N, C-alpha and C positions, 0 to 999 in steps of 0.2 A: 563663765565668760571666758572668751579667748583673750590672747594677749593684745596689746595695743601697739599701734604703729604711728609714728609722727608723720604728719603731712604738712604742706604749706597751703594755706587758704587765703585768697585775696577777696576782701569784702569791701563794699562801699562804707564810707565813714558812718552814715546813718545806721546801717545794719550792724556795724561793730558796736556802736554806742548802745543800740537796742539790746544786743546780746549781752553786753557787760551789765546793763541794768537788770535784765532777766536773771543773769547769773547771781547778782547780788541779792535780788529779791527772792530768788528761789533757794538760797542757802547752799548753792553748790560751790565747790572750791575754785572753779575756773571756767573760763569760756569754753575751753576744750571739753571739760566734763559736761557742760550744758549742750554743746554741739553733739556729743556722743549720745546723750539722752534723747535729744530731738530726732536724730537719725534712727536710733533704736525704736522709738515710738512710731515714727513714720513707716519704718520697715515692718513692724509687727502689726500695724493697723490693717495691712493687706490692701489698702487703697492704691490704685494705680491711676495715673493721669495728672492733670494740672491741679494746682492748688485750688481749694474751695473758695468760693466767692463770698463777699460780705454783703451782697445784695440781699435785702430783706431783713437785715439785722437792726435797722433803725425804723421806728414808727414815726411818721410825720402826721401831726394833727390835721385831720381833714378840714377843719375850719380855717387853717392857715397853710395851704399847700405851697405857697411861695415864700414861706418863712419870713413874712414881713414883721412878725413880732419876736423873732428869734433873738435879736440883740437885747431887747428888754428882758426876755426870759433868762438868757445866760447871765446878764448883769445881776439879776435878782439872785440866781443860784450862787454866783461868785460872792456877792455881798453877804449872803447868809453864811457861806463857808468861812469868810473872813471873821465873822462874829463869834465863831466857835473857838474854844480853847485848843491849843495845840496838844493833841493827845500823844503824839509821837514822843515828846519830851517826857511826859509823865510815864509812859510805858518804858522808855529807856532807863529812867531813874529806878523804877521797880525792878528792872532786870539787872540792876547793878552796873549798868554802863555809865561810865563817867563822861560828862559832856566835854567837848574839846575846849581847851583853854586858849584864850587869845594871848598872843605874845605882847607884852607891853613894849611900847616904843622906847628904845634905848637912847639916851642922850649922848651926843657926840662930844668927845673931849677936844677942845680946840685951842 
C-alpha cells in the first residue's frame, strides 16, 4: 500500500451520519479508514458508470400491490420485535463490556 494523503471532504449531514454508523459497525478506526476502504473496493471492482440501482430489491406481495395492509404488517413485525429480549446487552456482558453508568443527580448546597 502506498502512503496516505490528507484531503478535505464535504458531505451532507445524513451521509456523514451514515458513514460514522458504518465505521462503528464495521469495526474500523475512523471514517477516513472506511472511506479509504470504500474507494479501494470501488476502484478494484472494475465497474465504471453510475451507482447501481435498488430497483428490484424489494418484493411486493402480488395480492396487495397498493400496500393497503402494509401498516398492519409492519405493526405486527414491530410488536414481535419488542417482545424479544435485548440480545445486545447479553452479548456485551459476555464480551466483558461494562454498561454505561448513569450519573446520579447531585444535590445542590444552598
